[in-house]
C-alpha positions, 0 to 999 in steps of 0.5 A: 513613518511609524510602524503600527504595533500589533498586540498578542490578542490581535495576532493569533499566529504569534499567540499560538506558536507555543505547542505542547509536545503531546499536541505536536505528537498527536498532530504528527500522528494525524498527518501520518494517518492522512498520508496512509495508503488505502488500497482500493476494494476490488469487485467480484469481476476483478477478483475473478480476473485476478484468479484466472491470471494466477491460475494460468501463470501457475499452470504454464509456470510463467512469470507473474508480475503482481502488485499487492498491498503490504500493509503500508503501501503497494508493492510490485513483484515479478515471480513464479508461483510455487504453490497456491494455498487454497485453504489459507487463500495465499500464494507462495512465490519465488523471485530469484532465491527469495520466497514470498507468501502473498495473501490473495486478499492483498492482490491489487493487480496481476499480469503475465510477464512478457516472454521474449 
């Protein structure tokens, strides 16, 4: 039995195997953009609920567990609220010996940590 030979014109896959480095970089950049995390937009009711929980944790000096968007992906943090900067609309948090500033606009989810 004889194998049928396929010409390059008929086999598009073989003909397109050579890729310029610039095209490869552009392709990889496009794929990275597709994988990028896009945070959900919260409505006014959700923002109000977040604000209320943040204020409650600040008043009672409770530990707050929050999920926020760091610019690339969602992050989770359990911390005490040290200061609420109302002008800059951000929170100053202490997690152990570390200090974090989190803009209120980047909050995704907030909950009071359970105390045992």
